[in-house]
C-alpha positions in Angstrom: 0.1 0.1 -0.3 1.4 3.8 -1.0 0.6 6.8 -0.3 0.2 8.9 -4.2 -0.4 12.6 -4.0 -1.8 14.4 -7.3 -2.8 17.8 -9.4 -6.2 18.1 -10.3 -8.2 20.5 -12.3 -11.7 20.8 -13.0 -14.1 22.9 -14.4 -16.3 23.5 -11.4 -19.5 24.6 -13.7 -21.2 21.3 -13.4 -20.4 20.1 -9.7 -21.6 21.1 -6.4 -18.4 21.7 -5.3 -15.5 19.6 -4.4 -16.6 17.7 -1.1 -18.3 15.0 -1.5 -22.3 15.2 -0.4 -25.5 13.2 -0.6 -26.0 10.2 -3.0 -27.0 11.9 -6.1 -25.2 15.0 -5.8 -22.1 15.2 -8.4 -19.3 16.3 -6.9 -15.4 16.3 -7.6 -14.8 14.3 -4.8 -17.2 11.8 -5.8 -16.2 11.9 -9.2 -12.7 11.1 -8.1 -13.6 8.3 -6.2 -15.8 6.5 -8.1 -12.8 6.8 -10.6 -10.4 5.3 -8.3 -13.0 2.2 -7.5 -12.6 1.2 -10.9 -8.8 0.0 -10.6 -9.0 -1.4 -7.2 -9.2 1.8 -4.3 -10.9 0.5 -1.5 -10.0 3.2 1.1 -13.0 5.5 2.9 -12.1 9.0 1.1 -9.7 11.1 -0.9 -7.9 13.7 1.4 -7.3 17.2 -0.4 -6.1 20.8 -0.1 -9.4 22.8 0.7 -12.8 22.2 -0.5 -13.7 24.5 -3.4 -17.5 26.0 -3.5 -20.3 25.3 -6.4 -19.2 26.5 -9.4 -15.2 27.3 -8.5 -12.8 26.1 -10.9 -9.4 24.3 -10.0 -6.2 24.3 -11.9 -4.6 23.0 -8.7 -6.1 21.2 -6.4 -4.0 18.5 -4.5 -5.3 15.1 -3.6 -3.8 12.1 -2.1 -5.0 8.8 -2.0 -3.7 5.2 -0.4 -4.0 1.8 -2.8 -1.8 -1.0 -4.0 -0.5 -0.5 -7.4 2.0 -2.8 -8.6 2.3 -0.1 -11.8 4.3 3.2 -12.7 2.3 6.4 -11.7 2.5 7.1 -15.4 0.3 4.1 -15.6 -2.2 5.1 -12.3 -2.6 8.6 -13.9 -3.8 7.2 -17.3 -6.0 4.7 -15.3 -7.7 7.5 -13.1 -7.9 10.0 -15.8 -9.5 7.0 -18.4 -12.5 6.8 -16.1 -13.0 10.8 -15.3 -15.5 12.5 -17.2 -14.1 15.4 -19.2 -14.8 18.1 -16.4 -11.4 16.9 -14.0 -8.3 15.5 -14.9 -5.5 14.3 -13.0 -2.4 16.8 -14.1 0.2 14.7 -12.2 0.8 11.6 -10.1 3.7 11.1 -7.8 4.5 8.8 -4.6 4.1 10.9 -1.3 5.9 10.2 2.3 3.4 8.0 4.0 2.3 10.7 6.4 1.5 13.5 3.9 -1.7 14.9 4.5 -2.8 17.5 1.6 -4.5 20.3 4.2 -2.0 20.2 7.2 0.9 20.2 5.6 0.0 23.0 3.1 2.3 26.1 3.7 0.0 28.6 1.4 -2.9 28.0 -1.3 -2.9 30.2 -4.1 -6.3 31.5 -5.6 -6.8 33.8 -8.7 -10.7 36.0 -9.6 -11.2 36.8 -12.9 -12.9 40.2 -14.0 -13.9 41.1 -17.3 -15.1 44.5 -18.4 -17.8 44.9 -21.4 -21.0 46.2 -21.5 -22.5 43.6 -23.3 -22.8 39.8 -22.3 -20.2 37.7 -23.1 -21.3 34.4 -23.7 -18.2 32.4 -23.9 -15.8 34.5 -21.5 -18.6 34.7 -18.8 -17.6 31.0 -17.9 -14.7 31.6 -16.4 -14.8 35.2 -15.4 -17.1 38.2 -13.2 -18.7 40.6 -16.2 -18.5 44.2 -15.2 -20.0 47.0 -17.6 -17.5 49.3 -16.5 -13.5 49.2 -15.1 -13.6 49.8 -11.5 -11.6 52.3 -10.3 -7.8 50.5 -10.5 -5.9 52.8 -7.8 -8.6 51.6 -5.1 -8.7 48.1 -5.9 -4.8 48.2 -5.6 -4.6 50.0 -1.9 -7.9 47.4 -1.2 -5.3 44.6 -1.9 -2.6 46.3 -0.2 -4.4 46.4 3.2 -4.8 42.8 2.9 -1.0 42.1 3.3 0.2 40.7 6.7 -2.1 38.7 9.3 -5.3 40.2 9.7 -8.1 38.5 11.5 -10.9 37.9 8.9 -13.5 36.8 10.4 -16.0 40.3 8.7 -15.4 38.5 5.7 -15.9 34.4 6.1 -15.9 32.2 8.5 -13.7 29.5 10.1 -14.3 25.7 8.8 -15.1 24.7 12.0 -17.2 26.5 14.6 -15.3 28.6 16.7 -12.0 28.2 15.1 -9.5 31.2 14.1 -10.4 33.7 11.9 -7.1 34.8 11.4 -5.1 34.5 8.4 -1.7 35.7 6.8 -2.1 37.1 3.7 1.4 36.6 1.8 0.7 38.2 -1.8 -2.5 40.2 -3.0 -2.3 41.8 -6.2 -4.1 42.8 -9.6 -2.9 42.3 -13.0 -4.4 43.9 -15.9 -4.7 42.8 -20.0 -7.2 45.4 -21.2 -10.6 44.5 -20.4 -9.5 41.7 -18.2 -8.8 42.2 -14.5 -7.5 39.2 -12.3 -6.7 39.1 -8.7 -4.1 37.3 -7.2 -4.5 35.8 -3.7 -2.1 33.8 -1.2 -2.2 33.0 2.3 -1.7 30.3 4.5 -5.0 29.5 4.8 -8.5 31.0 4.3 -11.9 31.1 5.6 -15.3 30.0 3.8 -16.6 32.3 1.5 -13.4 34.5 1.9 -11.9 35.5 -1.3 -15.9 35.8 -2.9 -16.7 38.2 0.0 -13.5 40.3 -0.6 -13.8 40.4 -4.1 -17.6 41.8 -4.0 -16.3 44.2 -1.6 -13.0 45.7 -4.1 -15.0 45.5 -6.9 -17.9 47.8 -4.8 -15.4 49.9 -4.0 -13.9 50.1 -7.2 -17.0 51.2 -8.5 -18.1 53.5 -5.6 -20.7 51.9 -4.3 -18.6 51.7 -1.4 -16.4 53.3 0.4 -12.6 52.1 0.4 -11.7 53.2 4.4 -15.1 52.0 5.7 -15.0 48.8 4.0 -11.6 48.0 5.2 -12.3 49.4 8.7 -14.0 45.5 9.3 -10.3 44.3 9.6 -10.3 46.1 12.7 -13.9 44.9 13.8 -14.3 41.1 12.7 -17.2 40.4 14.7 -18.6 43.5 12.4 -19.7 41.3 9.1 -19.5 42.8 5.6 -22.8 42.3 4.4 -22.0 43.3 0.8 -22.6 40.1 -0.7 -20.1 37.7 -2.7 -18.7 38.1 -6.1 -19.9 34.9 -8.2 -18.3 31.6 -8.1 -17.3 31.0 -11.8 -15.1 33.8 -11.4 -12.7 31.9 -8.7 -9.8 29.3 -9.5 -8.0 27.6 -7.0 -4.2 27.9 -9.0 -2.1 26.3 -6.5 -1.2 24.6 -3.2 2.6 25.3 -2.1 4.3 22.9 0.6 7.9 22.7 2.2 8.3 19.0 1.4 
C-alpha cells in the first residue's frame, strides 16, 4: 500500500463543489473516488488540500490517496483519467511520504479571481470570469489589495471551517494584474475562510465602482465581529491555482 499525491484540475461549473455530498449530488470528490474504485481503490475517502464551492474551478487542487498499485505512476495517472468525466483531470501523480496530508501539510494556497469588463454579454468569456459593465477604479483595487497583506482577523469576510475556529489568516500575496479589459486578482494565504475570497472580491469591486467607501470597508479588518454584508462575487470567477508545500 502506497500513498499517492496528485494535482487535479476541474471545471467547477457542473459540480456542487469539491466535497462529496449526498448520493446523487455530483461533486468532484465523488467523481474522483468513483474513478479510483474502478481500478481497485478500497479506502474510505480521498484527502484534499481544501474544499471549493459549487461553481468554483481549480488548476491546482491537491489530493492524496492510498492504494496497492503494482505499476508506474504514469500508468496510474492514465488509468484514473480514463474513468474521469471530461470536466476533471489528474495532471500529475507521484509517490508521497506515508504521512503526507494535502491540507495540514500545506504552507499556502493561491487563488485567482477573474473579472472581464464589457457593457455587453460575452457568453464564452463569462463561464470563467465575472463581467462588469465598466472598469473599476484601479487605484482603489490596488490600495485594497495592499491593505490585505500580513496577518489579520478576517472574521468580517468569512467564517472558520469549524465552529469556534480562528478567523486569523496571513496573506502573503495580494495584487491585481490587468490585460486590456481583463483583470485578475491573485491572493495567497496560509489558509482561507469559507467564502473569504468571494466576499473580499465583492467588497473590492463595490469600492472600485464607487458603491462603497474604501476606508469604511477596510475598517472591518479591525472589527472582525462586524460582518461586511455586501454579498459574494460569483463563484465562476474563482479558481484554486496552486497549493504550496515545504516538502
